[in-house]
C-alpha positions as CSV (number, residue, x, y, z in Angstrom):
1,M,124.0,-160.1,-9.9
2,S,127.5,-161.3,-9.0
3,Y,129.5,-159.9,-6.1
4,N,133.0,-158.6,-7.0
5,R,135.3,-159.5,-4.2
6,S,138.2,-157.3,-5.4
7,R,136.1,-154.2,-5.2
8,G,133.6,-155.4,-2.6
9,N,130.5,-154.1,-4.2
10,V,128.1,-154.5,-7.1
11,S,128.9,-151.0,-8.7
12,G,132.5,-152.2,-9.0
13,S,131.2,-155.2,-11.0
14,I,129.2,-153.0,-13.3
15,E,132.3,-150.9,-14.0
16,D,134.3,-154.0,-14.7
17,V,131.6,-155.2,-17.2
18,R,131.5,-151.8,-18.9
19,S,135.3,-151.8,-19.2
20,L,135.4,-155.3,-20.6
21,T,132.5,-154.5,-23.0
22,A,134.4,-151.5,-24.3
23,Q,137.5,-153.6,-24.8
24,V,135.6,-156.3,-26.7
25,D,134.0,-153.6,-28.9
26,R,137.5,-152.1,-29.7
27,Q,138.9,-155.5,-30.5
28,A,135.9,-156.4,-32.7
29,R,136.3,-153.1,-34.7
30,A,140.0,-153.8,-35.1
31,Q,139.3,-157.3,-36.3
32,R,136.7,-156.1,-38.8
33,G,139.2,-153.5,-40.1
34,A,141.9,-156.2,-40.4
35,E,139.5,-158.4,-42.4
36,E,138.5,-155.6,-44.7
37,G,142.1,-154.4,-45.2
38,H,141.4,-151.0,-43.7
39,V,143.4,-149.0,-41.1
40,I,141.1,-146.9,-39.0
41,I,142.5,-144.1,-36.8
42,D,139.8,-142.7,-34.5
43,G,139.8,-139.3,-32.9
44,A,142.2,-136.4,-33.2
45,R,145.3,-138.5,-33.8
46,E,148.2,-138.2,-36.2
47,L,149.7,-140.8,-38.5
48,K,153.5,-140.7,-38.2
49,I,155.6,-142.2,-41.0
50,R,159.3,-142.1,-41.9
51,S,160.6,-141.1,-45.3
52,P,163.5,-142.8,-47.0
53,N,166.0,-140.2,-45.8
54,G,165.0,-140.8,-42.1
55,T,162.7,-137.8,-41.6
56,Y,159.5,-138.5,-39.7
57,W,156.3,-136.8,-41.0
58,G,153.0,-136.4,-39.3
59,I,149.9,-136.7,-41.5
60,R,146.7,-134.9,-40.4
61,V,143.2,-134.5,-41.8
62,D,140.9,-131.6,-41.0
63,N,137.1,-131.6,-40.8
64,A,136.9,-130.8,-44.5
65,G,139.0,-133.8,-45.4
66,A,142.1,-131.8,-46.4
67,L,145.4,-133.6,-45.7
68,S,148.5,-131.8,-44.4
69,T,151.9,-132.9,-43.3
70,V,154.2,-131.8,-40.5
71,D,157.9,-132.3,-40.4
72,L,158.7,-134.1,-37.1
73,G,162.4,-134.3,-37.5
74,S,164.7,-137.3,-37.6
75,T,163.9,-138.6,-34.1
76,L,160.6,-139.2,-32.3
């Protein structure tokens, strides 16, 4: 085991490794998505797009797969 000088203990090193592992996993998923041409939005997030007239819209999906839109106005 290595000793992490910045935190001064082994548990800090384990946290650093876990954080880096999670970061690498996220980057790998993003890379796979880019290679496959897919955009993946994980979790309860909302896609925000702007229509030609300048209005922003939020696009949501529920657990049944139904899509809905929400008018977000002309500024975010």
